[in-house]
PyMOL Python script that loads the backbone (N, CA, C, O; Angstrom):
from pymol import cmd

cmd.read_pdbstr("""\
ATOM      1  N   MET A   1       0.895  -1.171  -0.003  1.00  0.00           N
ATOM      2  CA  MET A   1       0.004   0.002  -0.015  1.00  0.00           C
ATOM      3  C   MET A   1       0.830   1.308  -0.034  1.00  0.00           C
ATOM      4  O   MET A   1       0.496   2.313  -0.662  1.00  0.00           O
ATOM      5  N   VAL A   2       1.973   1.185   0.740  1.00  0.00           N
ATOM      6  CA  VAL A   2       2.770   2.371   0.859  1.00  0.00           C
ATOM      7  C   VAL A   2       3.496   2.684  -0.498  1.00  0.00           C
ATOM      8  O   VAL A   2       3.697   3.834  -0.890  1.00  0.00           O
ATOM      9  N   ASN A   3       3.841   1.639  -1.126  1.00  0.00           N
ATOM     10  CA  ASN A   3       4.580   1.749  -2.426  1.00  0.00           C
ATOM     11  C   ASN A   3       3.626   2.275  -3.474  1.00  0.00           C
ATOM     12  O   ASN A   3       4.014   3.013  -4.380  1.00  0.00           O
ATOM     13  N   GLU A   4       2.483   1.919  -3.348  1.00  0.00           N
ATOM     14  CA  GLU A   4       1.431   2.648  -4.218  1.00  0.00           C
ATOM     15  C   GLU A   4       1.347   4.073  -3.979  1.00  0.00           C
ATOM     16  O   GLU A   4       1.387   4.897  -4.892  1.00  0.00           O
ATOM     17  N   LYS A   5       1.217   4.400  -2.602  1.00  0.00           N
ATOM     18  CA  LYS A   5       1.053   5.730  -2.217  1.00  0.00           C
ATOM     19  C   LYS A   5       2.366   6.604  -2.695  1.00  0.00           C
ATOM     20  O   LYS A   5       2.254   7.762  -3.094  1.00  0.00           O
ATOM     21  N   SER A   6       3.562   5.944  -2.610  1.00  0.00           N
ATOM     22  CA  SER A   6       4.727   6.539  -3.066  1.00  0.00           C
ATOM     23  C   SER A   6       4.719   6.834  -4.496  1.00  0.00           C
ATOM     24  O   SER A   6       5.085   7.933  -4.911  1.00  0.00           O
ATOM     25  N   ASN A   7       4.297   5.852  -5.307  1.00  0.00           N
ATOM     26  CA  ASN A   7       4.245   5.885  -6.697  1.00  0.00           C
ATOM     27  C   ASN A   7       3.225   7.107  -7.003  1.00  0.00           C
ATOM     28  O   ASN A   7       3.513   7.901  -7.898  1.00  0.00           O
ATOM     29  N   LEU A   8       2.110   7.241  -6.303  1.00  0.00           N
ATOM     30  CA  LEU A   8       1.068   8.287  -6.489  1.00  0.00           C
ATOM     31  C   LEU A   8       1.584   9.653  -6.362  1.00  0.00           C
ATOM     32  O   LEU A   8       1.307  10.564  -7.143  1.00  0.00           O
ATOM     33  N   ILE A   9       2.439   9.759  -5.217  1.00  0.00           N
ATOM     34  CA  ILE A   9       2.985  11.131  -4.950  1.00  0.00           C
ATOM     35  C   ILE A   9       4.008  11.400  -6.004  1.00  0.00           C
ATOM     36  O   ILE A   9       4.049  12.570  -6.386  1.00  0.00           O
ATOM     37  N   THR A  10       4.853  10.549  -6.560  1.00  0.00           N
ATOM     38  CA  THR A  10       5.820  10.817  -7.469  1.00  0.00           C
ATOM     39  C   THR A  10       5.096  11.109  -8.816  1.00  0.00           C
ATOM     40  O   THR A  10       5.584  11.970  -9.548  1.00  0.00           O
ATOM     41  N   TYR A  11       4.046  10.497  -9.168  1.00  0.00           N
ATOM     42  CA  TYR A  11       3.394  10.877 -10.472  1.00  0.00           C
ATOM     43  C   TYR A  11       2.579  12.143 -10.310  1.00  0.00           C
ATOM     44  O   TYR A  11       2.484  12.927 -11.254  1.00  0.00           O
ATOM     45  N   LEU A  12       1.984  12.372  -9.141  1.00  0.00           N
ATOM     46  CA  LEU A  12       1.357  13.638  -8.924  1.00  0.00           C
ATOM     47  C   LEU A  12       2.442  14.744  -9.023  1.00  0.00           C
ATOM     48  O   LEU A  12       2.161  15.798  -9.593  1.00  0.00           O
ATOM     49  N   GLY A  13       3.627  14.549  -8.508  1.00  0.00           N
ATOM     50  CA  GLY A  13       4.687  15.664  -8.683  1.00  0.00           C
ATOM     51  C   GLY A  13       5.144  15.757 -10.073  1.00  0.00           C
ATOM     52  O   GLY A  13       5.481  16.864 -10.492  1.00  0.00           O
ATOM     53  N   LEU A  14       5.198  14.738 -10.834  1.00  0.00           N
ATOM     54  CA  LEU A  14       5.474  14.785 -12.329  1.00  0.00           C
ATOM     55  C   LEU A  14       4.381  15.605 -12.936  1.00  0.00           C
ATOM     56  O   LEU A  14       4.691  16.543 -13.671  1.00  0.00           O
ATOM     57  N   GLY A  15       3.068  15.315 -12.678  1.00  0.00           N
ATOM     58  CA  GLY A  15       2.028  16.113 -13.351  1.00  0.00           C
ATOM     59  C   GLY A  15       2.144  17.598 -12.919  1.00  0.00           C
ATOM     60  O   GLY A  15       2.061  18.476 -13.777  1.00  0.00           O
ATOM     61  N   ILE A  16       2.327  17.894 -11.652  1.00  0.00           N
ATOM     62  CA  ILE A  16       2.512  19.298 -11.398  1.00  0.00           C
ATOM     63  C   ILE A  16       3.587  19.944 -11.986  1.00  0.00           C
ATOM     64  O   ILE A  16       3.428  21.108 -12.355  1.00  0.00           O
ATOM     65  N   SER A  17       4.753  19.341 -12.151  1.00  0.00           N
ATOM     66  CA  SER A  17       5.938  19.913 -12.808  1.00  0.00           C
ATOM     67  C   SER A  17       5.573  20.178 -14.357  1.00  0.00           C
ATOM     68  O   SER A  17       5.945  21.199 -14.936  1.00  0.00           O
ATOM     69  N   LEU A  18       4.839  19.201 -14.952  1.00  0.00           N
ATOM     70  CA  LEU A  18       4.503  19.506 -16.299  1.00  0.00           C
ATOM     71  C   LEU A  18       3.474  20.756 -16.435  1.00  0.00           C
ATOM     72  O   LEU A  18       3.460  21.546 -17.379  1.00  0.00           O
ATOM     73  N   LEU A  19       2.689  20.776 -15.398  1.00  0.00           N
ATOM     74  CA  LEU A  19       1.697  22.004 -15.381  1.00  0.00           C
ATOM     75  C   LEU A  19       2.577  23.332 -15.374  1.00  0.00           C
ATOM     76  O   LEU A  19       2.322  24.318 -16.065  1.00  0.00           O
ATOM     77  N   GLY A  20       3.621  23.220 -14.516  1.00  0.00           N
ATOM     78  CA  GLY A  20       4.558  24.402 -14.339  1.00  0.00           C
ATOM     79  C   GLY A  20       5.189  24.795 -15.613  1.00  0.00           C
ATOM     80  O   GLY A  20       5.335  25.975 -15.932  1.00  0.00           O
ATOM     81  N   VAL A  21       5.586  23.728 -16.387  1.00  0.00           N
ATOM     82  CA  VAL A  21       6.255  24.012 -17.578  1.00  0.00           C
ATOM     83  C   VAL A  21       5.239  24.710 -18.581  1.00  0.00           C
ATOM     84  O   VAL A  21       5.565  25.653 -19.303  1.00  0.00           O
ATOM     85  N   VAL A  22       4.040  24.175 -18.549  1.00  0.00           N
ATOM     86  CA  VAL A  22       2.996  24.780 -19.469  1.00  0.00           C
ATOM     87  C   VAL A  22       2.766  26.157 -18.988  1.00  0.00           C
ATOM     88  O   VAL A  22       2.617  26.995 -19.877  1.00  0.00           O
ATOM     89  N   LEU A  23       2.707  26.556 -17.782  1.00  0.00           N
ATOM     90  CA  LEU A  23       2.464  27.926 -17.225  1.00  0.00           C
ATOM     91  C   LEU A  23       3.741  28.819 -17.691  1.00  0.00           C
ATOM     92  O   LEU A  23       3.623  29.919 -18.232  1.00  0.00           O
ATOM     93  N   TYR A  24       4.801  28.275 -17.443  1.00  0.00           N
ATOM     94  CA  TYR A  24       6.099  29.015 -17.563  1.00  0.00           C
ATOM     95  C   TYR A  24       6.274  29.477 -19.023  1.00  0.00           C
ATOM     96  O   TYR A  24       6.583  30.649 -19.239  1.00  0.00           O
ATOM     97  N   ASP A  25       6.090  28.606 -20.035  1.00  0.00           N
ATOM     98  CA  ASP A  25       6.518  28.884 -21.409  1.00  0.00           C
ATOM     99  C   ASP A  25       5.601  29.955 -22.237  1.00  0.00           C
ATOM    100  O   ASP A  25       6.101  30.976 -22.708  1.00  0.00           O
ATOM    101  N   PRO A  26       4.359  29.667 -22.361  1.00  0.00           N
ATOM    102  CA  PRO A  26       3.738  30.571 -23.361  1.00  0.00           C
ATOM    103  C   PRO A  26       2.939  31.756 -22.768  1.00  0.00           C
ATOM    104  O   PRO A  26       2.504  32.641 -23.506  1.00  0.00           O
ATOM    105  N   LEU A  27       2.744  31.766 -21.393  1.00  0.00           N
ATOM    106  CA  LEU A  27       1.905  32.783 -21.014  1.00  0.00           C
ATOM    107  C   LEU A  27       2.586  34.135 -20.508  1.00  0.00           C
ATOM    108  O   LEU A  27       2.011  34.999 -19.845  1.00  0.00           O
ATOM    109  N   GLY A  28       3.808  34.162 -20.903  1.00  0.00           N
ATOM    110  CA  GLY A  28       4.402  35.585 -20.783  1.00  0.00           C
ATOM    111  C   GLY A  28       4.992  35.733 -19.426  1.00  0.00           C
ATOM    112  O   GLY A  28       5.115  34.806 -18.625  1.00  0.00           O
ATOM    113  N   PHE A  29       5.390  37.112 -19.204  1.00  0.00           N
ATOM    114  CA  PHE A  29       5.971  37.492 -18.017  1.00  0.00           C
ATOM    115  C   PHE A  29       5.248  37.349 -16.703  1.00  0.00           C
ATOM    116  O   PHE A  29       5.853  37.085 -15.663  1.00  0.00           O
ATOM    117  N   LEU A  30       4.008  37.519 -16.762  1.00  0.00           N
ATOM    118  CA  LEU A  30       3.229  37.555 -15.622  1.00  0.00           C
ATOM    119  C   LEU A  30       3.216  36.179 -14.831  1.00  0.00           C
ATOM    120  O   LEU A  30       3.230  36.135 -13.601  1.00  0.00           O
ATOM    121  N   PHE A  31       3.188  35.012 -15.686  1.00  0.00           N
ATOM    122  CA  PHE A  31       3.110  33.693 -15.224  1.00  0.00           C
ATOM    123  C   PHE A  31       4.424  33.096 -15.163  1.00  0.00           C
ATOM    124  O   PHE A  31       4.448  31.928 -14.774  1.00  0.00           O
ATOM    125  N   LYS A  32       5.600  33.683 -15.482  1.00  0.00           N
ATOM    126  CA  LYS A  32       6.936  32.912 -15.194  1.00  0.00           C
ATOM    127  C   LYS A  32       7.167  32.573 -13.893  1.00  0.00           C
ATOM    128  O   LYS A  32       7.499  31.430 -13.580  1.00  0.00           O
ATOM    129  N   GLY A  33       6.998  33.625 -12.953  1.00  0.00           N
ATOM    130  CA  GLY A  33       7.266  33.214 -11.591  1.00  0.00           C
ATOM    131  C   GLY A  33       6.286  32.107 -11.039  1.00  0.00           C
ATOM    132  O   GLY A  33       6.653  31.238 -10.247  1.00  0.00           O
ATOM    133  N   THR A  34       4.966  32.225 -11.547  1.00  0.00           N
ATOM    134  CA  THR A  34       4.047  31.116 -11.047  1.00  0.00           C
ATOM    135  C   THR A  34       4.511  29.819 -11.636  1.00  0.00           C
ATOM    136  O   THR A  34       4.448  28.798 -10.951  1.00  0.00           O
ATOM    137  N   GLY A  35       4.960  29.792 -12.822  1.00  0.00           N
ATOM    138  CA  GLY A  35       5.385  28.508 -13.459  1.00  0.00           C
ATOM    139  C   GLY A  35       6.553  27.887 -12.783  1.00  0.00           C
ATOM    140  O   GLY A  35       6.611  26.674 -12.585  1.00  0.00           O
ATOM    141  N   LEU A  36       7.502  28.739 -12.422  1.00  0.00           N
ATOM    142  CA  LEU A  36       8.731  28.332 -11.708  1.00  0.00           C
ATOM    143  C   LEU A  36       8.331  27.707 -10.396  1.00  0.00           C
ATOM    144  O   LEU A  36       8.810  26.639 -10.015  1.00  0.00           O
ATOM    145  N   MET A  37       7.399  28.434  -9.680  1.00  0.00           N
ATOM    146  CA  MET A  37       7.087  27.921  -8.261  1.00  0.00           C
ATOM    147  C   MET A  37       6.254  26.516  -8.370  1.00  0.00           C
ATOM    148  O   MET A  37       6.286  25.695  -7.454  1.00  0.00           O
ATOM    149  N   VAL A  38       5.520  26.317  -9.550  1.00  0.00           N
ATOM    150  CA  VAL A  38       4.704  25.188  -9.604  1.00  0.00           C
ATOM    151  C   VAL A  38       5.777  23.978 -10.132  1.00  0.00           C
ATOM    152  O   VAL A  38       5.675  22.808  -9.762  1.00  0.00           O
ATOM    153  N   ILE A  39       6.622  24.378 -10.883  1.00  0.00           N
ATOM    154  CA  ILE A  39       7.706  23.360 -11.267  1.00  0.00           C
ATOM    155  C   ILE A  39       8.406  22.918 -10.038  1.00  0.00           C
ATOM    156  O   ILE A  39       8.569  21.712  -9.850  1.00  0.00           O
ATOM    157  N   GLY A  40       8.876  23.883  -9.101  1.00  0.00           N
ATOM    158  CA  GLY A  40       9.497  23.624  -7.927  1.00  0.00           C
ATOM    159  C   GLY A  40       8.733  22.707  -7.009  1.00  0.00           C
ATOM    160  O   GLY A  40       9.300  21.811  -6.384  1.00  0.00           O
ATOM    161  N   LEU A  41       7.342  22.957  -6.927  1.00  0.00           N
ATOM    162  CA  LEU A  41       6.482  22.212  -6.081  1.00  0.00           C
ATOM    163  C   LEU A  41       6.381  20.870  -6.633  1.00  0.00           C
ATOM    164  O   LEU A  41       6.321  19.922  -5.849  1.00  0.00           O
ATOM    165  N   GLY A  42       6.357  20.686  -7.824  1.00  0.00           N
ATOM    166  CA  GLY A  42       6.294  19.351  -8.488  1.00  0.00           C
ATOM    167  C   GLY A  42       7.439  18.590  -8.166  1.00  0.00           C
ATOM    168  O   GLY A  42       7.276  17.479  -7.663  1.00  0.00           O
ATOM    169  N   LEU A  43       8.697  19.072  -8.407  1.00  0.00           N
ATOM    170  CA  LEU A  43       9.885  18.440  -8.158  1.00  0.00           C
ATOM    171  C   LEU A  43      10.082  18.018  -6.697  1.00  0.00           C
ATOM    172  O   LEU A  43      10.619  16.946  -6.420  1.00  0.00           O
ATOM    173  N   ILE A  44       9.635  18.890  -5.753  1.00  0.00           N
ATOM    174  CA  ILE A  44       9.512  18.485  -4.377  1.00  0.00           C
ATOM    175  C   ILE A  44       8.696  17.294  -4.135  1.00  0.00           C
ATOM    176  O   ILE A  44       9.158  16.384  -3.447  1.00  0.00           O
ATOM    177  N   CYS A  45       7.429  17.214  -4.681  1.00  0.00           N
ATOM    178  CA  CYS A  45       6.576  16.204  -4.547  1.00  0.00           C
ATOM    179  C   CYS A  45       7.280  14.887  -4.999  1.00  0.00           C
ATOM    180  O   CYS A  45       7.172  13.872  -4.311  1.00  0.00           O
ATOM    181  N   MET A  46       7.959  14.900  -6.087  1.00  0.00           N
ATOM    182  CA  MET A  46       8.635  13.854  -6.703  1.00  0.00           C
ATOM    183  C   MET A  46       9.698  13.398  -5.812  1.00  0.00           C
ATOM    184  O   MET A  46       9.820  12.182  -5.670  1.00  0.00           O
ATOM    185  N   LEU A  47      10.487  14.188  -5.189  1.00  0.00           N
ATOM    186  CA  LEU A  47      11.448  13.875  -4.161  1.00  0.00           C
ATOM    187  C   LEU A  47      10.839  13.251  -3.060  1.00  0.00           C
ATOM    188  O   LEU A  47      11.355  12.209  -2.659  1.00  0.00           O
ATOM    189  N   VAL A  48       9.807  13.701  -2.476  1.00  0.00           N
ATOM    190  CA  VAL A  48       9.205  13.030  -1.293  1.00  0.00           C
ATOM    191  C   VAL A  48       8.635  11.703  -1.588  1.00  0.00           C
ATOM    192  O   VAL A  48       8.775  10.776  -0.791  1.00  0.00           O
ATOM    193  N   GLY A  49       7.970  11.566  -2.750  1.00  0.00           N
ATOM    194  CA  GLY A  49       7.508  10.237  -3.122  1.00  0.00           C
ATOM    195  C   GLY A  49       8.734   9.305  -3.289  1.00  0.00           C
ATOM    196  O   GLY A  49       8.609   8.145  -2.895  1.00  0.00           O
ATOM    197  N   TYR A  50       9.842   9.681  -3.805  1.00  0.00           N
ATOM    198  CA  TYR A  50      10.875   8.857  -3.911  1.00  0.00           C
ATOM    199  C   TYR A  50      11.522   8.423  -2.716  1.00  0.00           C
ATOM    200  O   TYR A  50      11.965   7.279  -2.619  1.00  0.00           O
ATOM    201  N   LYS A  51      11.611   9.343  -1.717  1.00  0.00           N
ATOM    202  CA  LYS A  51      12.438   9.072  -0.529  1.00  0.00           C
ATOM    203  C   LYS A  51      11.512   8.433   0.471  1.00  0.00           C
ATOM    204  O   LYS A  51      12.031   7.978   1.491  1.00  0.00           O
ATOM    205  N   GLN A  52      10.257   8.343   0.318  1.00  0.00           N
ATOM    206  CA  GLN A  52       9.284   7.694   1.441  1.00  0.00           C
ATOM    207  C   GLN A  52       9.625   6.260   1.489  1.00  0.00           C
ATOM    208  O   GLN A  52       9.741   5.576   0.473  1.00  0.00           O
ATOM    209  N   LEU A  53       9.793   5.797   2.750  1.00  0.00           N
ATOM    210  CA  LEU A  53      10.145   4.462   2.971  1.00  0.00           C
ATOM    211  C   LEU A  53       8.887   3.586   3.083  1.00  0.00           C
ATOM    212  O   LEU A  53       7.810   4.117   3.355  1.00  0.00           O
ATOM    213  N   SER A  54       8.974   2.431   2.909  1.00  0.00           N
ATOM    214  CA  SER A  54       7.759   1.585   2.945  1.00  0.00           C
ATOM    215  C   SER A  54       7.674   1.040   4.372  1.00  0.00           C
ATOM    216  O   SER A  54       8.657   0.944   5.107  1.00  0.00           O
ATOM    217  N   GLU A  55       6.428   0.688   4.711  1.00  0.00           N
ATOM    218  CA  GLU A  55       6.051   0.308   6.158  1.00  0.00           C
ATOM    219  C   GLU A  55       6.934  -0.914   6.537  1.00  0.00           C
ATOM    220  O   GLU A  55       7.274  -0.994   7.718  1.00  0.00           O
ATOM    221  N   VAL A  56       7.320  -1.818   5.719  1.00  0.00           N
ATOM    222  CA  VAL A  56       8.148  -2.893   5.986  1.00  0.00           C
ATOM    223  C   VAL A  56       9.491  -2.500   6.411  1.00  0.00           C
ATOM    224  O   VAL A  56      10.031  -3.071   7.359  1.00  0.00           O
ATOM    225  N   ASP A  57      10.097  -1.494   5.721  1.00  0.00           N
ATOM    226  CA  ASP A  57      11.470  -0.878   6.085  1.00  0.00           C
ATOM    227  C   ASP A  57      11.398  -0.353   7.428  1.00  0.00           C
ATOM    228  O   ASP A  57      12.261  -0.606   8.268  1.00  0.00           O
ATOM    229  N   ILE A  58      10.305   0.432   7.671  1.00  0.00           N
ATOM    230  CA  ILE A  58      10.210   1.142   9.010  1.00  0.00           C
ATOM    231  C   ILE A  58      10.137   0.047  10.185  1.00  0.00           C
ATOM    232  O   ILE A  58      10.868   0.137  11.172  1.00  0.00           O
ATOM    233  N   VAL A  59       9.283  -0.910  10.030  1.00  0.00           N
ATOM    234  CA  VAL A  59       8.998  -1.873  11.092  1.00  0.00           C
ATOM    235  C   VAL A  59      10.416  -2.561  11.189  1.00  0.00           C
ATOM    236  O   VAL A  59      10.901  -2.719  12.310  1.00  0.00           O
ATOM    237  N   ASN A  60      11.038  -2.939  10.172  1.00  0.00           N
ATOM    238  CA  ASN A  60      12.298  -3.749  10.350  1.00  0.00           C
ATOM    239  C   ASN A  60      13.307  -3.026  11.171  1.00  0.00           C
ATOM    240  O   ASN A  60      13.940  -3.549  12.089  1.00  0.00           O
ATOM    241  N   LYS A  61      13.426  -1.671  10.744  1.00  0.00           N
ATOM    242  CA  LYS A  61      14.459  -0.818  11.569  1.00  0.00           C
ATOM    243  C   LYS A  61      14.030  -0.687  12.997  1.00  0.00           C
ATOM    244  O   LYS A  61      14.871  -0.677  13.895  1.00  0.00           O
ATOM    245  N   THR A  62      12.710  -0.582  13.242  1.00  0.00           N
ATOM    246  CA  THR A  62      12.204  -0.462  14.675  1.00  0.00           C
ATOM    247  C   THR A  62      12.586  -1.788  15.428  1.00  0.00           C
ATOM    248  O   THR A  62      13.088  -1.746  16.551  1.00  0.00           O
ATOM    249  N   VAL A  63      12.338  -2.937  14.786  1.00  0.00           N
ATOM    250  CA  VAL A  63      12.507  -4.153  15.608  1.00  0.00           C
ATOM    251  C   VAL A  63      14.157  -4.328  15.725  1.00  0.00           C
ATOM    252  O   VAL A  63      14.618  -4.695  16.806  1.00  0.00           O
ATOM    253  N   GLU A  64      14.933  -4.095  14.739  1.00  0.00           N
ATOM    254  CA  GLU A  64      16.364  -4.111  14.800  1.00  0.00           C
ATOM    255  C   GLU A  64      16.855  -3.145  16.082  1.00  0.00           C
ATOM    256  O   GLU A  64      17.619  -3.598  16.934  1.00  0.00           O
ATOM    257  N   ASN A  65      16.421  -1.977  16.129  1.00  0.00           N
ATOM    258  CA  ASN A  65      16.789  -0.975  17.189  1.00  0.00           C
ATOM    259  C   ASN A  65      16.359  -1.577  18.454  1.00  0.00           C
ATOM    260  O   ASN A  65      17.146  -1.550  19.400  1.00  0.00           O
ATOM    261  N   PHE A  66      15.155  -2.141  18.592  1.00  0.00           N
ATOM    262  CA  PHE A  66      14.628  -2.707  19.869  1.00  0.00           C
ATOM    263  C   PHE A  66      15.437  -3.859  20.384  1.00  0.00           C
ATOM    264  O   PHE A  66      15.722  -3.993  21.574  1.00  0.00           O
ATOM    265  N   GLU A  67      15.811  -4.725  19.385  1.00  0.00           N
ATOM    266  CA  GLU A  67      16.704  -5.874  19.777  1.00  0.00           C
ATOM    267  C   GLU A  67      18.066  -5.485  20.135  1.00  0.00           C
ATOM    268  O   GLU A  67      18.643  -6.130  21.011  1.00  0.00           O
ATOM    269  N   LYS A  68      18.655  -4.491  19.550  1.00  0.00           N
ATOM    270  CA  LYS A  68      19.989  -3.866  19.948  1.00  0.00           C
ATOM    271  C   LYS A  68      19.878  -3.425  21.389  1.00  0.00           C
ATOM    272  O   LYS A  68      20.644  -3.840  22.258  1.00  0.00           O
ATOM    273  N   ASN A  69      18.889  -2.562  21.614  1.00  0.00           N
ATOM    274  CA  ASN A  69      18.737  -1.992  23.010  1.00  0.00           C
ATOM    275  C   ASN A  69      18.454  -3.045  24.030  1.00  0.00           C
ATOM    276  O   ASN A  69      18.882  -2.856  25.168  1.00  0.00           O
ATOM    277  N   ARG A  70      17.802  -4.105  23.765  1.00  0.00           N
ATOM    278  CA  ARG A  70      17.576  -5.257  24.723  1.00  0.00           C
ATOM    279  C   ARG A  70      18.735  -6.069  24.930  1.00  0.00           C
ATOM    280  O   ARG A  70      18.891  -6.611  26.024  1.00  0.00           O
ATOM    281  N   ARG A  71      19.574  -6.217  24.000  1.00  0.00           N
ATOM    282  CA  ARG A  71      20.808  -6.960  24.287  1.00  0.00           C
ATOM    283  C   ARG A  71      21.711  -6.213  25.067  1.00  0.00           C
ATOM    284  O   ARG A  71      22.435  -6.869  25.816  1.00  0.00           O
ATOM    285  N   LYS A  72      21.835  -4.947  25.060  1.00  0.00           N
ATOM    286  CA  LYS A  72      22.776  -4.078  25.938  1.00  0.00           C
ATOM    287  C   LYS A  72      22.468  -4.292  27.381  1.00  0.00           C
ATOM    288  O   LYS A  72      23.368  -4.367  28.217  1.00  0.00           O
ATOM    289  N   ARG A  73      21.206  -4.390  27.680  1.00  0.00           N
ATOM    290  CA  ARG A  73      20.806  -4.593  29.141  1.00  0.00           C
ATOM    291  C   ARG A  73      21.267  -5.867  29.755  1.00  0.00           C
ATOM    292  O   ARG A  73      20.994  -6.121  30.928  1.00  0.00           O
TER     293      ARG A  73
END
""", "prot")
cmd.dss("prot")
cmd.show_as("cartoon", "prot")
cmd.util.cbc("prot")
cmd.orient("prot")
């Protein structure tokens, strides 16, 4: 489920970036700043979708940390 959510966020970011390119190019000086902001927002969404860990990775890290702390005692 998380992997699907990550893919959704990545594709949403790609779509937002493409919308920013459309706004940036033909609409003139007024929308250039808006287009750049939308492109940046889309790239940030893509990065977040790429970096998001799956639930399995999170649970594995938590269990490993718990086991390490338990062994120290």
